[in-house]
C-alpha positions in Angstrom: -15.8 -24.0 4.8 -12.2 -24.4 3.4 -10.4 -21.3 2.3 -9.0 -21.3 -1.4 -5.7 -20.5 -1.8 -5.6 -18.1 -5.1 -2.1 -17.3 -6.5 -2.6 -13.6 -8.0 -0.3 -11.4 -10.1 0.0 -7.4 -10.1 2.0 -7.7 -13.6 3.4 -4.2 -14.0 5.1 -3.0 -17.1 8.4 -0.8 -17.2 6.0 2.2 -17.8 4.3 1.5 -14.6 1.3 0.1 -16.1 -0.5 -2.6 -14.6 -2.4 -5.5 -16.7 -5.7 -6.4 -15.8 -8.4 -8.8 -17.1 -12.1 -9.2 -17.2 -13.7 -12.2 -15.8 -16.2 -14.3 -18.1 -19.8 -13.8 -17.1 -20.2 -17.5 -16.5 -17.8 -17.3 -13.5 -18.3 -16.2 -9.9 -18.1 -12.4 -9.7 -18.5 -12.6 -13.8 -18.0 -9.5 -15.8 -16.2 -7.6 -12.9 -12.1 -6.8 -13.5 -9.4 -9.0 -11.7 -5.8 -9.4 -11.7 -4.8 -12.6 -13.2 -4.1 -15.8 -11.4 -5.8 -18.9 -10.1 -6.1 -21.8 -7.7 -3.0 -23.3 -6.0 -3.6 -26.7 -5.7 -2.8 -28.8 -2.6 0.9 -29.0 -1.9 1.8 -26.7 -4.7 4.4 -24.0 -4.4 2.7 -20.9 -4.7 5.1 -19.5 -7.1 4.8 -22.5 -9.2 1.2 -21.9 -9.3 1.5 -18.7 -10.3 3.7 -19.5 -13.3 1.4 -22.1 -14.6 -1.8 -19.8 -14.2 -0.2 -17.0 -15.9 1.0 -19.2 -18.8 -2.2 -20.8 -19.2 -4.1 -17.6 -18.7 -1.7 -14.9 -20.7 0.7 -17.1 -22.4 3.6 -15.6 -20.3 6.4 -17.0 -17.8 7.1 -14.7 -14.8 11.1 -14.1 -14.5 10.9 -11.7 -11.8 8.2 -11.6 -9.0 7.8 -11.0 -5.2 5.6 -11.1 -2.1 2.9 -7.8 -2.4 -0.1 -8.6 -0.2 -2.2 -11.5 1.4 -6.1 -10.8 1.3 -8.3 -13.2 3.5 -11.9 -12.4 2.2 -15.2 -14.4 2.9 -17.9 -14.2 0.5 -21.5 -15.7 1.0 -20.7 -19.0 -1.0 -16.8 -19.2 -0.4 -13.9 -18.3 1.7 -10.5 -17.1 -0.5 -6.9 -16.6 0.3 -5.4 -14.2 -2.5 -1.8 -14.8 -2.5 -0.7 -11.5 -4.4 2.6 -11.2 -6.1 4.2 -8.5 -8.0 5.5 -9.3 -11.4 7.8 -6.8 -13.1 9.5 -8.9 -15.7 8.2 -11.8 -17.7 8.8 -14.0 -21.0 6.1 -13.5 -23.7 3.6 -11.3 -24.9 0.5 -11.3 -22.7 -2.8 -12.1 -24.3 -6.3 -13.4 -23.5 -5.7 -17.0 -24.0 -9.3 -18.0 -23.0 -10.5 -14.9 -25.1 -11.0 -12.7 -22.2 -10.3 -8.8 -22.8 -7.1 -7.4 -21.2 -6.3 -3.9 -20.3 -3.0 -2.1 -19.1 -4.1 0.4 -16.6 -2.1 3.1 -15.0 -2.3 2.7 -11.2 -4.1 5.7 -10.3 -6.7 4.7 -13.0 -7.5 1.3 -11.3 -10.3 3.0 -9.0 -12.3 3.5 -12.3 -12.5 -0.4 -12.7 -15.4 -2.6 -10.8 -13.4 -5.4 -9.2 -14.7 -8.1 -6.8 -14.7 -7.0 -3.3 -11.8 -9.0 -2.1 -9.7 -7.1 -4.7 -10.1 -3.8 -3.1 -6.9 -3.9 -0.9 -5.0 -5.4 -4.1 -6.1 -2.2 -5.8 -4.3 -0.4 -3.2 -1.4 -2.2 -3.1 -1.0 -2.2 -6.6 -1.2 1.7 -6.7 1.2 2.3 -3.7 4.9 2.5 -3.6 7.3 0.5 -1.7 8.6 3.2 0.4 7.1 5.8 2.5 9.2 9.1 3.6 8.4 10.7 6.8 9.8 14.2 7.1 11.8 14.8 10.2 10.9 16.6 13.3 12.8 20.0 14.3 13.8 21.5 11.0 13.1 24.6 9.6 10.8 25.3 6.8 13.2 26.1 4.4 15.2 23.0 5.4 12.3 20.7 5.0 11.2 22.0 1.5 15.0 21.7 0.2 15.0 18.1 1.8 11.6 17.3 -0.2 12.9 18.7 -3.0 16.0 16.5 -3.1 13.8 13.4 -2.3 11.7 13.7 -5.1 14.9 14.1 -7.1 15.7 10.5 -5.8 12.4 9.2 -6.8 10.3 9.3 -3.6 6.6 8.8 -4.4 4.9 9.4 -1.1 5.8 11.5 1.4 4.1 12.5 5.1 4.6 15.9 6.1 5.3 15.3 9.8 6.0 18.6 11.9 4.7 18.3 15.3 6.7 20.9 16.7 5.4 23.9 14.5 2.6 25.9 15.2 -0.6 25.3 12.9 -0.4 28.2 10.9 3.4 27.6 10.2 2.4 24.1 9.3 -0.2 25.1 7.0 2.0 27.4 4.9 4.3 24.7 4.7 2.0 22.4 3.5 0.7 24.6 0.8 4.4 25.2 -0.6 5.4 21.1 -0.3 2.3 20.3 -2.0 3.1 22.4 -5.0 6.6 20.7 -4.9 4.9 17.3 -4.8 2.2 18.0 -7.9 2.7 15.3 -10.3 5.6 13.6 -8.7 4.2 12.4 -5.7 1.7 11.5 -3.2 1.6 14.4 0.0 -0.1 13.0 3.2 -0.6 15.5 5.5 -1.6 15.4 9.5 -3.8 17.4 11.4 -7.1 18.1 12.5 -10.1 16.9 10.4 -11.2 20.4 9.7 -8.3 21.3 7.4 -9.2 18.5 5.0 -11.4 20.8 2.6 -8.4 23.1 2.5 -6.1 20.7 0.7 -7.9 18.8 -1.8 -4.8 16.9 -3.4 -3.3 15.7 -0.2 -4.1 12.9 1.4 -4.4 12.3 5.4 -2.4 10.4 7.9 -4.4 9.7 10.9 -2.7 9.5 14.5 -3.7 6.5 16.9 -5.6 8.8 18.7 -7.7 10.1 15.8 -8.5 6.7 14.5 -9.8 5.6 18.1 -11.7 8.8 17.9 -13.0 8.6 14.5 -13.2 5.2 13.4 -16.8 4.5 14.2 -18.0 7.3 11.9 -16.2 5.8 8.5 -14.0 7.5 6.1 -13.9 11.3 6.5 -13.6 11.9 2.6 -14.6 9.9 -0.7 -12.2 7.0 -2.1 -10.2 9.3 -4.5 -8.2 10.6 -1.7 -5.6 8.4 0.3 -6.3 7.8 3.9 -4.1 6.2 6.2 -3.4 5.4 10.2 -0.7 4.8 12.2 -0.9 1.4 13.9 0.8 -0.1 16.8 -1.3 -3.6 17.3 -4.4 -5.9 16.5 -7.1 -3.3 18.1 -5.8 -0.4 16.0 -5.6 -2.7 12.8 -9.0 -3.6 13.5 -10.1 0.3 13.8 -8.5 1.1 10.5 -10.2 -1.7 8.5 -13.5 -0.4 10.5 -12.8 3.2 9.3 -12.1 1.6 5.6 -8.3 3.4 5.4 -6.1 2.6 2.4 -2.9 1.9 4.1 -1.3 2.1 7.6 2.2 2.2 9.4 2.9 -0.7 11.7 5.3 0.5 14.3 7.5 0.2 16.3 9.4 -3.0 14.5 12.5 -2.5 16.6 13.4 -0.4 19.3 14.0 3.3 18.4 16.0 6.3 19.7 13.0 8.5 19.3 10.5 6.7 21.1 12.6 4.7 23.6 9.4 4.0 25.8 7.7 2.2 23.2 8.4 -1.7 23.3 9.1 -3.1 19.5 6.7 -5.5 18.2 9.5 -7.3 16.5 9.6 -9.3 13.0 7.5 -12.5 14.2 4.7 -10.2 16.0 4.8 -8.2 12.7 4.2 -11.0 10.5 1.5 -12.4 12.7 -0.4 -9.2 12.8 -0.2 -8.7 9.3 -1.9 -12.4 8.4 -4.9 -10.9 10.3 -5.2 -7.6 8.3 -6.0 -7.2 4.5 -4.7 -3.4 4.6 -1.5 -2.8 3.0 1.1 -1.7 5.7 4.4 0.1 5.6 6.7 -1.1 8.7 8.0 1.5 10.8 10.7 2.0 14.0 14.3 1.0 13.6 14.3 0.0 10.2 15.6 1.6 7.0 15.6 0.9 3.0 17.8 -2.1 3.4 15.2 -3.8 5.3 12.6 -3.5 2.3 13.0 -7.2 1.2 12.4 -8.6 4.7 9.3 -6.3 5.0 8.0 -7.8 1.9 8.3 -11.3 3.2 6.4 -10.7 6.3 3.4 -9.4 4.0 4.1 -5.8 4.3 3.6 -3.2 1.2 7.3 -2.1 2.2 9.0 0.3 4.7 8.7 3.9 6.1 11.0 5.9 7.8 12.2 9.2 9.0 16.2 9.9 9.5 17.1 6.8 7.6 15.0 7.8 4.3 15.9 11.6 4.7 18.3 12.6 1.6 21.5 13.8 2.9 22.4 17.0 1.8 25.5 19.2 1.5 
Protein backbone atom coordinates (compact mmCIF):
# COMPACT_ATOMS: atom_id res chain seq x y z
CA UNK A 1 0.00 0.00 0.00
CA UNK A 2 1.49 3.33 -1.06
CA UNK A 3 2.16 5.87 1.69
CA UNK A 4 0.14 9.07 1.14
CA UNK A 5 2.24 12.23 1.51
CA UNK A 6 0.33 14.96 3.34
CA UNK A 7 1.48 18.54 3.98
CA UNK A 8 0.32 19.74 7.41
CA UNK A 9 0.48 23.18 9.02
CA UNK A 10 0.79 24.07 12.68
CA UNK A 11 -0.31 27.70 12.36
CA UNK A 12 0.72 29.79 15.36
CA UNK A 13 -0.53 33.33 16.04
CA UNK A 14 1.60 36.02 17.67
CA UNK A 15 -0.05 35.31 21.03
CA UNK A 16 0.98 31.64 20.82
CA UNK A 17 -2.43 30.15 20.02
CA UNK A 18 -2.63 27.42 17.38
CA UNK A 19 -5.31 26.96 14.72
CA UNK A 20 -7.13 23.64 14.44
CA UNK A 21 -10.08 22.56 12.30
CA UNK A 22 -12.76 19.89 12.61
CA UNK A 23 -12.88 17.22 9.92
CA UNK A 24 -16.19 16.79 8.03
CA UNK A 25 -18.22 13.79 9.17
CA UNK A 26 -18.09 12.18 5.71
CA UNK A 27 -14.26 12.12 5.56
CA UNK A 28 -11.75 9.61 6.94
CA UNK A 29 -11.61 10.15 10.74
CA UNK A 30 -14.61 12.48 10.40
CA UNK A 31 -15.61 14.62 13.36
CA UNK A 32 -12.12 14.68 14.89
CA UNK A 33 -9.96 17.78 15.08
CA UNK A 34 -6.89 18.22 12.89
CA UNK A 35 -4.15 20.57 11.84
CA UNK A 36 -4.93 22.05 8.40
CA UNK A 37 -3.32 20.67 5.25
CA UNK A 38 -3.78 18.20 2.46
CA UNK A 39 -2.26 15.75 0.02
CA UNK A 40 0.99 16.48 -1.79
CA UNK A 41 0.61 15.62 -5.48
CA UNK A 42 3.23 13.44 -7.20
CA UNK A 43 6.30 15.54 -7.95
CA UNK A 44 4.95 18.58 -6.08
CA UNK A 45 7.21 20.55 -3.74
CA UNK A 46 5.89 20.18 -0.20
CA UNK A 47 6.07 23.93 0.51
CA UNK A 48 4.04 24.67 -2.60
CA UNK A 49 1.56 21.98 -1.64
CA UNK A 50 1.23 23.48 1.83
CA UNK A 51 0.61 26.97 0.39
CA UNK A 52 -1.96 25.61 -2.05
CA UNK A 53 -3.85 23.64 0.60
CA UNK A 54 -3.95 26.53 3.09
CA UNK A 55 -5.28 28.86 0.43
CA UNK A 56 -7.95 26.35 -0.59
CA UNK A 57 -8.96 25.44 3.00
CA UNK A 58 -8.44 28.67 4.93
CA UNK A 59 -8.01 31.47 2.40
CA UNK A 60 -4.51 32.35 3.64
CA UNK A 61 -1.03 32.34 2.13
CA UNK A 62 1.90 31.36 4.43
CA UNK A 63 4.86 33.76 4.39
CA UNK A 64 7.03 32.19 7.13
CA UNK A 65 7.23 28.42 7.61
CA UNK A 66 9.79 25.86 8.73
CA UNK A 67 9.88 22.07 9.19
CA UNK A 68 8.47 20.87 12.53
CA UNK A 69 8.14 17.06 12.44
CA UNK A 70 7.47 14.15 10.09
CA UNK A 71 5.06 11.45 11.24
CA UNK A 72 4.61 8.07 9.56
CA UNK A 73 1.45 6.24 10.61
CA UNK A 74 -0.36 3.14 9.38
CA UNK A 75 -4.14 3.02 9.71
CA UNK A 76 -5.96 -0.23 8.88
CA UNK A 77 -7.07 1.26 5.54
CA UNK A 78 -4.27 3.70 4.63
CA UNK A 79 -0.64 4.64 5.26
CA UNK A 80 0.30 8.30 5.66
CA UNK A 81 3.37 10.50 5.90
CA UNK A 82 2.45 13.74 7.63
CA UNK A 83 5.01 16.37 6.63
CA UNK A 84 4.40 18.99 9.29
CA UNK A 85 5.49 22.64 9.02
CA UNK A 86 5.22 25.41 11.58
CA UNK A 87 3.65 28.53 10.06
CA UNK A 88 4.30 31.73 12.02
CA UNK A 89 3.23 34.37 9.48
CA UNK A 90 0.65 34.49 6.69
CA UNK A 91 -1.38 36.82 4.53
CA UNK A 92 -5.16 36.86 4.84
CA UNK A 93 -7.66 36.04 7.57
CA UNK A 94 -8.18 32.31 8.26
CA UNK A 95 -11.73 31.10 7.73
CA UNK A 96 -13.31 27.73 6.93
CA UNK A 97 -13.62 27.99 3.13
CA UNK A 98 -15.33 24.58 3.05
CA UNK A 99 -17.52 25.39 6.05
CA UNK A 100 -15.32 23.54 8.53
CA UNK A 101 -15.29 24.88 12.14
CA UNK A 102 -12.01 26.54 13.22
CA UNK A 103 -10.70 27.17 16.74
CA UNK A 104 -7.63 29.01 18.03
CA UNK A 105 -6.27 26.98 20.97
CA UNK A 106 -3.50 27.59 23.47
CA UNK A 107 -0.84 24.85 23.20
CA UNK A 108 -1.49 23.49 26.70
CA UNK A 109 -5.18 23.06 25.78
CA UNK A 110 -4.59 20.94 22.67
CA UNK A 111 -4.83 17.77 24.75
CA UNK A 112 -8.50 18.55 25.43
CA UNK A 113 -9.38 18.01 21.76
CA UNK A 114 -9.73 14.64 20.06
CA UNK A 115 -7.34 14.17 17.12
CA UNK A 116 -6.69 11.21 14.80
CA UNK A 117 -4.06 8.85 16.19
CA UNK A 118 -1.46 10.00 13.66
CA UNK A 119 -1.75 13.56 14.98
CA UNK A 120 -0.65 12.81 18.56
CA UNK A 121 3.09 13.49 17.96
CA UNK A 122 2.08 16.74 16.23
CA UNK A 123 0.14 17.82 19.33
CA UNK A 124 3.32 17.32 21.38
CA UNK A 125 5.55 19.05 18.83
CA UNK A 126 3.14 21.99 18.58
CA UNK A 127 3.26 22.42 22.36
CA UNK A 128 7.03 22.18 22.83
CA UNK A 129 9.56 25.00 22.46
CA UNK A 130 12.52 24.66 20.09
CA UNK A 131 15.17 24.85 22.85
CA UNK A 132 15.64 22.68 25.94
CA UNK A 133 17.95 23.97 28.65
CA UNK A 134 19.77 21.45 30.85
CA UNK A 135 21.41 22.74 34.02
CA UNK A 136 25.19 22.26 34.36
CA UNK A 137 26.75 19.89 36.88
CA UNK A 138 29.02 21.05 39.67
CA UNK A 139 27.21 24.25 40.65
CA UNK A 140 26.06 25.16 44.11
CA UNK A 141 22.29 25.43 44.68
CA UNK A 142 22.44 29.23 44.86
CA UNK A 143 24.27 29.34 41.50
CA UNK A 144 21.69 27.03 39.91
CA UNK A 145 18.80 29.12 41.21
CA UNK A 146 20.40 32.32 39.92
CA UNK A 147 21.05 30.73 36.54
CA UNK A 148 17.52 29.40 36.19
CA UNK A 149 16.12 32.81 37.15
CA UNK A 150 18.29 34.44 34.45
CA UNK A 151 17.26 31.81 31.88
CA UNK A 152 13.59 32.43 32.60
CA UNK A 153 14.11 36.16 32.13
CA UNK A 154 15.69 35.37 28.75
CA UNK A 155 12.65 33.34 27.67
CA UNK A 156 13.54 29.72 28.49
CA UNK A 157 10.38 27.59 28.37
CA UNK A 158 11.68 24.06 29.05
CA UNK A 159 14.30 23.40 31.73
CA UNK A 160 15.76 20.13 32.99
CA UNK A 161 17.20 20.18 36.50
CA UNK A 162 20.22 17.91 36.09
CA UNK A 163 22.48 17.70 39.14
CA UNK A 164 24.01 14.20 39.25
CA UNK A 165 26.64 15.24 41.82
CA UNK A 166 24.09 16.19 44.47
CA UNK A 167 22.84 14.02 47.30
CA UNK A 168 19.16 13.11 46.92
CA UNK A 169 17.83 15.36 49.74
CA UNK A 170 19.75 18.34 48.35
CA UNK A 171 18.39 17.73 44.86
CA UNK A 172 14.83 17.40 46.15
CA UNK A 173 15.06 20.65 48.11
CA UNK A 174 16.48 22.43 45.06
CA UNK A 175 13.70 20.98 42.87
CA UNK A 176 11.07 22.52 45.17
CA UNK A 177 12.70 25.95 44.85
CA UNK A 178 13.14 25.78 41.08
CA UNK A 179 9.63 24.43 40.57
CA UNK A 180 8.37 27.59 42.26
CA UNK A 181 10.53 29.76 39.98
CA UNK A 182 9.25 28.02 36.84
CA UNK A 183 5.55 28.13 37.76
CA UNK A 184 3.61 29.85 35.01
CA UNK A 185 6.79 30.56 33.01
CA UNK A 186 8.44 27.31 31.93
CA UNK A 187 8.02 23.55 32.13
CA UNK A 188 10.40 21.99 34.64
CA UNK A 189 11.69 18.48 33.93
CA UNK A 190 13.18 16.53 36.85
CA UNK A 191 15.40 13.44 36.98
CA UNK A 192 15.49 10.79 39.65
CA UNK A 193 13.75 7.67 40.98
CA UNK A 194 10.17 7.19 39.81
CA UNK A 195 9.20 6.87 43.47
CA UNK A 196 9.52 10.67 43.63
CA UNK A 197 6.83 11.27 41.01
CA UNK A 198 4.04 11.93 43.46
CA UNK A 199 6.05 14.57 45.32
CA UNK A 200 6.38 16.90 42.31
CA UNK A 201 3.00 16.85 40.51
CA UNK A 202 3.69 20.00 38.47
CA UNK A 203 6.98 18.71 37.06
CA UNK A 204 7.63 16.52 34.06
CA UNK A 205 10.09 13.63 34.24
CA UNK A 206 13.16 12.98 32.11
CA UNK A 207 14.23 9.33 32.20
CA UNK A 208 17.82 8.22 31.82
CA UNK A 209 18.57 5.63 29.14
CA UNK A 210 18.99 3.09 31.95
CA UNK A 211 15.54 3.88 33.35
CA UNK A 212 14.08 3.69 29.85
CA UNK A 213 15.48 0.19 29.38
CA UNK A 214 14.24 -0.89 32.81
CA UNK A 215 10.71 0.49 32.67
CA UNK A 216 9.69 0.76 28.99
CA UNK A 217 7.75 -2.50 29.02
CA UNK A 218 5.53 -1.14 31.81
CA UNK A 219 4.27 1.80 29.71
CA UNK A 220 3.81 5.37 30.91
CA UNK A 221 4.23 5.79 34.69
CA UNK A 222 1.72 8.66 34.82
CA UNK A 223 -1.12 10.18 32.73
CA UNK A 224 -0.61 12.19 29.56
CA UNK A 225 -1.21 15.50 31.35
CA UNK A 226 2.43 15.43 32.54
CA UNK A 227 5.44 15.59 30.24
CA UNK A 228 7.52 12.43 29.97
CA UNK A 229 10.90 12.46 28.22
CA UNK A 230 13.84 10.10 27.82
CA UNK A 231 17.50 10.20 26.85
CA UNK A 232 18.20 8.20 23.69
CA UNK A 233 21.41 7.39 21.84
CA UNK A 234 20.27 5.17 18.98
CA UNK A 235 17.50 3.24 17.25
CA UNK A 236 16.97 0.70 20.04
CA UNK A 237 16.33 3.36 22.68
CA UNK A 238 14.10 5.36 20.33
CA UNK A 239 12.00 2.21 19.88
CA UNK A 240 11.78 1.76 23.66
CA UNK A 241 10.74 5.40 24.03
CA UNK A 242 7.92 4.80 21.54
CA UNK A 243 6.90 1.64 23.42
CA UNK A 244 6.74 3.60 26.68
CA UNK A 245 4.75 6.43 25.12
CA UNK A 246 7.13 9.29 25.98
CA UNK A 247 6.28 12.77 24.72
CA UNK A 248 9.77 13.71 23.54
CA UNK A 249 13.38 12.59 23.66
CA UNK A 250 16.90 13.93 23.57
CA UNK A 251 19.09 12.27 20.95
CA UNK A 252 22.82 12.41 21.58
CA UNK A 253 25.66 12.90 21.06
CA UNK A 254 25.37 14.56 17.67
CA UNK A 255 29.02 15.64 17.75
CA UNK A 256 32.00 14.96 20.04
CA UNK A 257 31.78 16.58 23.47
CA UNK A 258 34.32 17.41 26.16
CA UNK A 259 31.93 16.20 28.86
CA UNK A 260 31.55 12.70 27.34
CA UNK A 261 34.72 12.08 25.26
CA UNK A 262 34.15 8.32 25.37
CA UNK A 263 30.82 8.54 23.51
CA UNK A 264 31.04 8.06 19.74
CA UNK A 265 29.22 10.92 17.98
CA UNK A 266 26.25 10.01 15.80
CA UNK A 267 26.87 12.68 13.17
CA UNK A 268 24.24 14.72 11.36
CA UNK A 269 23.58 12.14 8.64
CA UNK A 270 22.86 9.32 11.09
CA UNK A 271 20.67 11.64 13.16
CA UNK A 272 18.56 12.40 10.09
CA UNK A 273 18.14 8.68 9.37
CA UNK A 274 17.22 7.90 12.97
CA UNK A 275 14.58 10.62 13.06
CA UNK A 276 13.04 9.31 9.84
CA UNK A 277 12.37 6.05 11.71
CA UNK A 278 10.79 7.74 14.75
CA UNK A 279 7.61 9.77 15.28
CA UNK A 280 8.71 11.27 18.61
CA UNK A 281 9.69 14.95 18.87
CA UNK A 282 13.45 14.98 19.48
CA UNK A 283 15.91 17.55 20.78
CA UNK A 284 19.44 17.12 19.46
CA UNK A 285 22.15 17.23 22.11
CA UNK A 286 25.92 17.00 22.29
CA UNK A 287 28.49 19.34 20.78
CA UNK A 288 25.89 21.73 19.42
CA UNK A 289 24.48 25.09 20.46
CA UNK A 290 21.74 27.59 19.68
CA UNK A 291 23.42 28.36 16.36
CA UNK A 292 22.57 24.81 15.20
CA UNK A 293 18.81 25.22 15.67
CA UNK A 294 17.95 25.71 11.98
CA UNK A 295 20.10 22.73 10.95
CA UNK A 296 18.35 20.60 13.59
CA UNK A 297 14.96 21.53 12.12
CA UNK A 298 16.14 20.38 8.70
CA UNK A 299 16.97 16.92 10.10
CA UNK A 300 13.42 16.59 11.41
CA UNK A 301 14.25 17.47 15.04
CA UNK A 302 12.11 19.55 17.37
CA UNK A 303 15.13 21.70 18.13
CA UNK A 304 18.29 21.71 20.19
CA UNK A 305 19.17 20.95 23.80
CA UNK A 306 22.28 21.88 25.66
CA UNK A 307 24.04 22.56 28.91
CA UNK A 308 26.91 25.06 28.89
CA UNK A 309 26.15 26.51 25.45
CA UNK A 310 22.63 27.36 26.64
CA UNK A 311 23.38 28.37 30.23
CA UNK A 312 23.00 32.14 30.71
CA UNK A 313 26.16 34.08 31.37
CA UNK A 314 26.07 36.01 34.60
CA UNK A 315 28.16 38.76 36.10
